[in-house]
N, C-alpha and C positions, 0 to 999 in steps of 0.2 A: 533383452530386459525390454517389457511393451512400456510408452510413452508415461501413460498412467503412472507405472511404477516407477520411473525415472523418476518424475516427477516428485512423487511422495517421497520418495525417499531422501529429496534434498530438501523438504520440507520439515521432515522429519528430526533434522537436527537445528533446527527454531525450536526453543523454548515457549511455552505459552502466549509469556508479556511480549516475547520476540514476533510472533506471529500478528496478536492485538496491533503491535507498533506497526508493522508492514501492512495490514488491512489498513488501517488509519491515513497510512501518509498514501496509500494507491487510491482513498477515498477526497483526501486532499486538493480542493486545486491548484495550487501552488508548488506544489511538494513533486520536482523532478524524478522521472524515473532514475535518474544518474543518481541523485540522493539514496535514493533507496540501492541501486547499486554498490554506491560507495557506503555505504551503512552497512548491508546483510549480505551482499555479495550476486545476488538476484538481476538477471534480466529482466526487460520489460516482458517477453513472450512466459520469462520464470512466475511475473508478478502476475501476469493473466490465468496461466494455469493455479496458483493457488487461489484466485480469487473464484474461481470457476472453482475451485473443490470446498470453501470454504464459505461461500454463498448460496445463499439459494436460489433459485434459477430465474427469478424474477428480477430479484437483489445482483446478480452480477448481469444481467442483461441493461438494468438501469445504470450501472458501474460504468459498462463499454459503452454507453449512448452519450454517456456522461465525458467521457476521457477521450472517446474518439475524436481527434481533430481540436483538441484544444492544444492552444500554444502554449500553455504554462507547464504541462507536462513533459515539455522537452526544455532542456538548458537551451539548446541553439537557435529553439524558435523563439523564445522569450523577447519581448519587448525590452528595452533598455531599462525601464523602470521598475521592472519588478525582478528587486533582488531577493528578499526572502521566502522563503520557504513554507514559512505557516505563518498565522496572527500570531501576532502577542500572548494572546489569550487561551488560543485553541489546545495547547499542550497542557496546560496547567488544568482545563479539564478535562482530558481525558484522562490524568492522575486521578483526578478525584473520579472520575468512575472505575476506574480501575482501582481505587481503594475500597469501592462502595462493594465491587464485587468481590472481591477476597473475604469481606466482613461478611456478606450475608450469605 
């Protein structure tokens, strides 16, 4: 099985809402890859492959440039003061976007 097919089959187990949430968590600055692994069972390399498959090429390049070297994306590298994974209002906003998308 080719590498692309292996990754695609791994992602096909995710529902559309789960896929949206993984992409959203990957874009969030303060959500570490370990949180994605704990919640969805996807390693950092799997998240990168998922983003590559589900983003436009330029969006993927922007995301990679954003997360490469970012210390808040890895729990072990975080400064002591960074405890939360997301802004208090961030998740509520994403729920609103999902609700609007379903009704339209």
